[in-house]
C-alpha positions as CSV (number, residue, x, y, z in Angstrom):
1,M,-27.5,-31.8,7.2
2,Y,-26.7,-28.7,8.5
3,D,-28.3,-25.5,7.2
4,Y,-24.4,-23.8,8.2
5,L,-21.3,-25.3,8.4
6,I,-18.9,-22.6,10.0
7,I,-15.1,-23.4,10.1
8,G,-13.2,-21.5,12.8
9,G,-14.0,-20.6,16.4
10,G,-12.5,-17.7,16.6
11,I,-14.6,-14.0,17.4
12,I,-15.9,-13.7,13.5
13,G,-16.9,-17.4,13.6
14,L,-18.7,-17.4,16.6
15,N,-20.3,-13.6,15.9
16,I,-21.2,-15.3,12.2
17,A,-22.8,-17.8,14.0
18,K,-24.6,-15.4,16.7
19,A,-25.9,-13.4,13.6
20,I,-27.3,-16.0,11.9
21,K,-29.4,-17.4,14.7
22,E,-30.5,-13.7,15.3
23,R,-32.4,-13.8,12.3
24,E,-33.3,-17.6,11.6
25,V,-33.8,-19.2,14.9
26,D,-34.2,-22.5,14.3
27,A,-31.1,-22.7,11.8
28,K,-28.9,-25.9,12.4
29,I,-25.5,-24.5,13.1
30,V,-22.3,-26.3,13.3
31,L,-19.0,-24.3,13.7
32,I,-15.8,-26.4,13.8
33,D,-12.2,-25.8,15.4
34,K,-9.3,-28.2,14.9
35,E,-8.1,-27.2,18.7
36,S,-9.1,-28.4,21.5
37,K,-10.1,-25.3,22.6
38,L,-11.2,-22.1,21.1
39,A,-9.2,-18.5,21.4
40,L,-6.3,-20.4,21.1
41,H,-4.7,-18.2,18.3
42,S,-5.7,-14.8,16.7
43,S,-8.7,-14.0,18.9
44,G,-7.2,-14.8,22.1
45,R,-3.7,-13.4,21.7
46,N,-4.4,-10.3,20.7
47,S,-4.1,-6.8,22.1
48,G,-7.6,-6.6,23.5
49,V,-8.0,-3.0,22.6
50,L,-11.0,-2.0,21.3
51,H,-10.4,0.8,18.7
52,A,-12.5,3.7,18.2
53,G,-12.1,4.2,14.3
54,F,-10.2,6.7,13.3
55,Y,-7.2,5.1,11.4
56,Y,-9.2,4.2,8.4
57,S,-10.5,6.0,5.8
58,A,-14.2,6.7,5.9
59,E,-15.4,4.8,2.9
60,S,-13.7,1.8,4.0
61,L,-15.5,-0.9,5.6
62,K,-12.9,-1.1,8.7
63,A,-14.1,2.6,9.3
64,K,-17.7,1.9,9.8
65,F,-17.3,-1.8,11.6
66,T,-14.7,0.0,13.7
67,R,-16.5,2.8,15.2
68,D,-19.8,0.7,15.8
69,G,-17.8,-2.6,16.9
70,N,-16.4,-0.4,19.7
71,I,-20.3,0.6,20.6
72,A,-21.7,-3.0,20.6
73,L,-18.4,-4.8,21.9
74,K,-18.6,-2.5,25.1
75,K,-22.2,-3.4,25.7
76,F,-21.8,-6.9,25.3
77,C,-19.0,-7.0,27.8
78,K,-21.2,-5.0,30.2
79,E,-24.8,-7.0,29.8
80,R,-22.4,-10.2,30.5
81,N,-20.3,-8.9,33.3
82,L,-17.2,-9.0,31.7
83,K,-14.0,-7.1,32.4
84,I,-13.4,-3.4,30.4
85,N,-10.9,-1.1,31.2
86,E,-12.3,2.2,29.4
87,C,-8.7,3.6,29.7
88,A,-8.6,5.7,26.3
89,K,-5.7,6.4,24.0
90,V,-3.5,9.1,23.4
91,V,-1.6,9.6,19.9
92,V,1.1,11.8,19.9
93,A,3.5,13.2,17.5
94,T,7.5,13.1,18.0
95,N,8.4,16.0,15.6
96,K,6.7,18.6,13.0
97,E,6.3,16.0,10.1
98,E,4.4,13.7,12.6
99,L,2.4,16.6,13.0
100,A,0.5,16.1,9.5
101,G,-0.2,12.8,10.4
102,L,-2.1,13.6,13.4
103,E,-4.3,16.1,11.1
104,E,-4.9,12.9,8.7
105,L,-6.0,11.3,11.6
106,K,-8.5,13.7,12.9
107,R,-10.2,14.4,9.4
108,R,-10.7,10.5,9.4
109,G,-11.9,10.8,12.7
110,D,-14.4,13.4,12.1
111,A,-15.6,12.0,8.8
112,N,-16.5,8.5,10.5
113,G,-18.0,10.3,13.1
114,V,-15.5,9.4,15.7
115,E,-14.5,11.5,19.2
116,L,-11.5,12.8,18.9
117,I,-10.2,15.6,21.0
118,W,-6.9,18.1,20.4
119,M,-5.0,18.3,23.5
120,S,-2.0,20.8,23.5
121,E,1.6,19.8,25.3
122,D,0.5,22.0,28.2
123,E,-2.9,20.2,28.3
124,L,-1.6,16.8,27.8
125,A,1.2,17.5,30.8
126,Q,-1.5,18.2,32.9
127,K,-3.4,15.0,32.1
128,Y,-1.0,12.4,31.5
129,P,2.7,14.1,33.0
130,N,4.5,11.0,31.6
131,I,3.4,11.2,28.0
132,K,5.7,13.4,25.2
133,T,4.5,15.0,22.1
134,Y,5.5,17.8,20.1
135,K,3.1,20.8,20.0
136,K,-0.1,18.7,20.5
137,A,-1.6,15.1,20.6
138,L,-5.1,13.7,20.0
139,F,-7.1,12.2,22.6
140,S,-9.4,9.2,21.8
141,P,-11.8,9.0,24.9
142,N,-13.6,5.9,23.8
143,T,-10.6,3.6,22.9
144,A,-10.9,0.8,25.8
145,T,-9.0,-2.6,26.4
146,V,-10.8,-6.2,27.7
147,D,-9.5,-9.8,28.1
148,P,-9.7,-11.1,24.5
149,K,-9.7,-14.7,25.4
150,E,-12.7,-14.1,28.0
151,V,-14.6,-12.3,25.3
152,T,-14.1,-14.8,23.0
153,L,-15.0,-17.4,25.2
154,E,-17.7,-15.8,25.9
155,F,-19.2,-15.5,22.7
156,A,-19.2,-19.2,22.4
157,K,-21.1,-19.5,25.5
158,A,-23.8,-17.2,23.9
159,V,-24.1,-18.9,20.4
160,E,-24.4,-22.3,22.6
161,E,-27.1,-21.0,24.5
162,M,-28.8,-20.1,21.4
163,G,-28.4,-23.8,20.2
164,V,-25.4,-23.6,18.1
165,T,-23.5,-26.8,18.1
166,I,-19.5,-26.6,18.6
167,L,-16.9,-29.5,18.0
168,T,-13.7,-29.0,18.9
169,N,-11.2,-31.3,17.5
170,C,-12.7,-31.3,14.5
171,T,-10.1,-30.3,11.9
172,Y,-11.1,-29.7,8.1
173,K,-9.5,-32.2,5.6
174,A,-10.4,-31.3,1.8
175,K,-14.1,-30.6,0.2
176,I,-15.8,-33.7,-0.9
177,S,-18.8,-32.0,-3.1
178,Y,-19.7,-28.1,-2.8
179,N,-22.4,-29.4,0.1
180,E,-19.7,-32.1,1.8
181,V,-16.8,-31.7,3.2
182,L,-14.5,-34.1,4.9
183,T,-12.8,-33.7,8.7
184,N,-10.7,-36.0,11.0
185,N,-14.0,-37.2,12.4
186,G,-16.0,-38.0,9.1
187,S,-17.7,-36.0,6.7
188,I,-20.2,-32.8,7.3
189,K,-23.1,-32.2,4.7
190,F,-24.3,-28.7,4.7
191,K,-26.6,-26.3,2.7
192,K,-24.1,-23.5,3.3
193,L,-20.4,-23.1,4.4
194,I,-19.1,-20.1,6.0
195,N,-15.2,-20.4,6.3
196,C,-13.5,-18.0,8.9
197,A,-10.4,-20.2,9.2
198,G,-8.3,-17.3,10.1
199,L,-4.4,-18.3,9.1
200,Y,-6.0,-21.5,6.6
201,A,-9.2,-19.1,5.0
202,D,-7.0,-18.8,1.9
203,K,-6.3,-22.7,1.6
204,I,-9.6,-23.6,2.4
205,A,-10.9,-21.2,0.2
206,K,-8.8,-22.4,-2.7
207,D,-10.5,-25.7,-2.3
208,F,-13.8,-23.8,-3.6
209,N,-12.0,-21.8,-6.3
210,F,-11.7,-18.5,-4.5
211,A,-8.7,-16.5,-3.0
212,K,-7.2,-17.1,-6.8
213,E,-5.2,-13.6,-6.3
214,Y,-4.2,-14.1,-2.5
215,V,-2.4,-15.6,0.3
216,I,-1.6,-15.3,3.8
217,I,1.5,-14.2,4.9
218,P,1.9,-14.4,8.6
219,F,3.4,-11.7,11.2
220,K,4.5,-12.2,14.5
221,G,3.2,-9.6,17.2
222,I,5.0,-9.8,20.7
223,Y,4.8,-7.3,23.3
224,L,7.5,-6.6,26.3
225,K,5.1,-6.4,29.6
226,D,5.4,-4.8,32.7
227,K,3.0,-7.2,34.4
228,K,3.0,-4.8,37.9
229,N,2.7,-1.6,35.9
230,F,6.0,0.2,37.6
231,A,5.5,2.8,34.9
232,N,2.2,3.8,36.3
233,L,1.0,3.7,32.5
234,K,-2.6,5.4,32.7
235,T,-3.9,5.1,29.1
236,N,-2.5,3.5,25.6
237,I,0.1,5.9,24.1
238,Y,0.3,5.2,20.3
239,P,2.5,7.1,17.6
240,V,1.5,8.2,14.3
241,P,1.3,5.6,12.3
242,N,2.9,4.6,8.6
243,L,-0.4,5.2,7.0
244,A,0.9,3.4,3.9
245,N,0.7,-0.3,5.6
246,P,-1.5,-2.0,8.0
247,F,0.5,-1.9,11.5
248,L,0.6,1.0,13.7
249,G,4.1,1.5,15.1
250,V,5.1,0.3,18.6
251,H,3.5,1.5,21.5
252,Y,1.9,1.3,24.9
253,T,-1.2,-0.5,26.1
254,L,-2.9,-0.8,29.3
255,T,-4.5,-4.1,29.8
256,V,-7.9,-4.8,31.6
257,N,-6.1,-6.3,34.4
258,N,-3.4,-2.6,34.6
259,E,-0.5,-4.4,33.4
260,A,1.6,-2.4,31.0
261,K,2.6,-3.7,27.9
262,I,5.2,-2.2,25.1
263,G,5.1,-3.6,21.4
264,P,4.2,-5.2,19.1
265,T,6.3,-6.3,16.7
266,A,5.2,-7.0,13.2
267,I,8.2,-9.7,12.6
268,P,7.5,-11.6,9.1
269,A,6.6,-15.5,10.3
270,F,8.3,-18.4,8.3
271,W,5.0,-20.9,8.7
272,R,1.7,-19.7,9.9
273,E,1.6,-20.9,13.5
274,N,5.4,-19.9,13.9
275,Y,4.9,-18.9,17.5
276,S,8.0,-20.1,19.1
277,G,10.8,-22.2,18.0
278,F,9.4,-25.0,15.6
279,E,6.7,-25.4,17.1
280,N,3.9,-26.3,14.7
281,F,6.7,-26.4,11.7
282,R,5.1,-27.2,8.4
283,S,7.9,-27.4,5.5
284,D,5.1,-26.7,2.9
285,E,4.5,-23.6,4.3
286,L,7.6,-22.2,4.8
287,F,8.5,-22.7,1.0
288,Q,5.2,-21.1,0.0
289,I,6.0,-18.5,2.5
290,L,9.9,-17.7,2.0
291,Y,8.6,-17.8,-2.1
292,Y,6.1,-14.9,-1.4
293,E,8.4,-13.0,1.3
294,A,11.9,-13.1,-1.1
295,K,9.6,-11.5,-4.0
296,L,8.6,-8.9,-1.9
297,F,12.3,-8.2,-0.7
298,L,13.4,-8.2,-3.9
299,T,10.7,-5.9,-5.4
300,D,10.2,-3.8,-1.7
301,A,7.1,-3.8,-2.1
302,F,5.3,-1.2,0.0
303,G,9.1,-0.4,1.5
304,F,9.2,-4.5,2.7
305,R,13.2,-4.7,3.0
306,K,13.1,-1.7,5.5
307,L,10.0,-3.0,7.5
308,A,11.6,-6.7,7.7
309,F,14.9,-5.1,8.9
310,D,13.0,-2.9,11.3
311,E,10.9,-5.6,13.0
312,V,13.5,-7.9,13.3
313,K,15.8,-5.3,15.2
314,K,12.5,-5.4,17.5
315,Y,13.7,-9.0,18.9
316,C,16.4,-7.1,20.6
317,K,14.5,-5.6,24.0
318,S,16.8,-2.6,24.2
319,Y,15.6,-1.4,20.6
320,L,12.1,-2.1,21.5
321,L,12.4,0.3,24.4
322,K,14.4,2.8,22.4
323,L,11.6,3.0,20.1
324,A,8.7,3.4,23.0
325,K,11.1,5.9,24.9
326,Q,10.2,8.5,22.2
327,L,6.7,8.8,23.2
328,T,7.3,9.3,27.1
329,H,9.5,11.6,29.4
330,Q,10.6,10.2,32.4
331,M,8.3,7.2,32.4
332,P,10.3,4.3,34.2
333,H,11.1,1.1,32.2
334,N,12.9,-1.6,34.3
335,G,9.6,-3.1,34.7
336,F,9.3,-4.6,31.3
337,S,11.1,-7.6,32.1
338,E,9.3,-10.0,30.2
339,W,7.8,-11.1,26.8
340,S,4.2,-11.9,26.2
341,T,2.6,-15.0,24.4
342,P,3.0,-14.3,20.6
343,G,0.3,-14.2,18.3
344,I,0.6,-14.2,14.3
345,R,-1.4,-11.6,12.3
346,A,-2.9,-13.6,9.3
347,Q,-2.5,-10.8,6.9
348,L,-3.9,-11.3,3.0
349,L,-1.5,-10.3,0.3
350,N,-2.6,-9.8,-3.6
351,T,-0.2,-12.1,-5.3
352,K,-0.8,-9.8,-8.2
353,T,0.2,-6.1,-7.0
354,L,2.2,-7.7,-4.1
355,E,0.3,-4.9,-1.6
356,L,-0.9,-6.0,1.6
357,V,-4.8,-6.1,2.0
358,Q,-5.8,-2.9,4.4
359,D,-9.3,-3.6,4.3
360,F,-11.7,-6.5,5.0
361,V,-12.1,-8.9,2.0
362,V,-14.7,-11.7,1.5
363,E,-15.5,-13.7,-1.5
364,A,-18.8,-15.8,-2.0
365,D,-21.0,-17.7,-4.2
366,E,-24.4,-19.5,-3.4
367,T,-23.0,-22.3,-1.3
368,S,-19.8,-21.1,0.6
369,I,-18.7,-17.7,2.1
370,H,-15.0,-17.2,2.7
371,V,-13.8,-14.4,5.0
372,L,-10.2,-13.9,3.8
373,N,-8.5,-10.9,5.4
374,A,-10.3,-10.2,8.9
375,V,-7.0,-8.8,10.5
376,S,-6.9,-5.7,13.1
377,P,-8.9,-4.3,14.2
378,A,-11.5,-7.4,13.5
379,F,-11.4,-8.2,16.7
380,T,-13.5,-4.5,17.8
381,S,-15.3,-5.0,14.3
382,S,-16.8,-8.4,14.8
383,I,-20.1,-7.9,15.6
384,P,-21.1,-5.4,13.0
385,F,-19.1,-7.2,10.4
386,A,-20.4,-10.6,10.9
387,N,-24.2,-8.7,11.0
388,W,-22.5,-7.3,7.0
389,V,-21.6,-10.7,6.2
390,V,-24.3,-12.5,7.1
391,E,-27.1,-9.7,5.6
392,N,-24.6,-9.4,2.2
393,Y,-23.6,-12.8,1.9
394,V,-25.3,-15.5,3.8
395,L,-29.1,-14.9,3.4
396,T,-28.7,-13.0,-0.1
397,S,-30.3,-15.8,-1.6
398,K,-33.0,-16.0,0.6
399,K,-34.5,-12.3,-0.2
């Protein structure tokens, strides 16, 4: 019997394993993942941006964990000699109305202790001549980019060094009891289960009588890439986001390998691993997701109709470039010629209120803990978020 069974080998599951081992050196931990390799889903397919922590209201978990996670992940990368591009970020306004959004982001950053610097149009022109703004912009010096797959796999290496057993090609099938589950490789007994299954976290949680008012709705994100950075992008460029939904709008990202990217999309997907074509097609998921997406469309909850129409249009390269060009002057865009590997955002929906849940959500009892909403910026937040889960849910019965 294991002390802890962790389902899901993404950056959250790995960091929870690490956080437990740091507190209980002798704990017997097994982490299972259904794929043949780790980091094949969200943890390896995200933008790799280390956010600074100013998008979220100061009282939210995301605000604190993003701020602290930015520092902690940079430290981890430097200690383990991983690539990091400390390229910063500029958030710009396109018109007078968006200045209020910039002001709100500055207030949130100040309340959360995140460094943000106002830049006038002239100051911006001197530092980044190709970036366009209305009146002023916000400069975030602490934003950086990493290779998300490299970082996730390094966490796997770190926890194996600590004595954690990682089993790939091991798929959760069903709950046998509150201390035993069935996998494709037989049953596993444990004292505590920690569900970090990402796109399937809600399904596993329901087996343990959790996530009663939640379902995961997948959104597909794709970028346009300029692999040789003909655009000569020097920093990340973001618009003022619509703070009513969890998406940050079309922006420019400078990767750790100095590639330029435009995106992402946030297109409603039709099944959970709907990356391309009919890959990983599941008819049961299709019907469930279509049911909720139809409900969102008919009620127009959180402006879903406009969101869906606008996002589908981003499949058109010229439309995506048109949105991006609002943020720049004469930046060359001819290099943005190929699509990136798609990623799927496991976005939690409250089925009662029909709201997209903005903050992290964890539900638990004495024997199982379920991480239900670990979406962006979960990658940045992974170290402090994992510490918080362990302190508040995993080890509570031992205090």
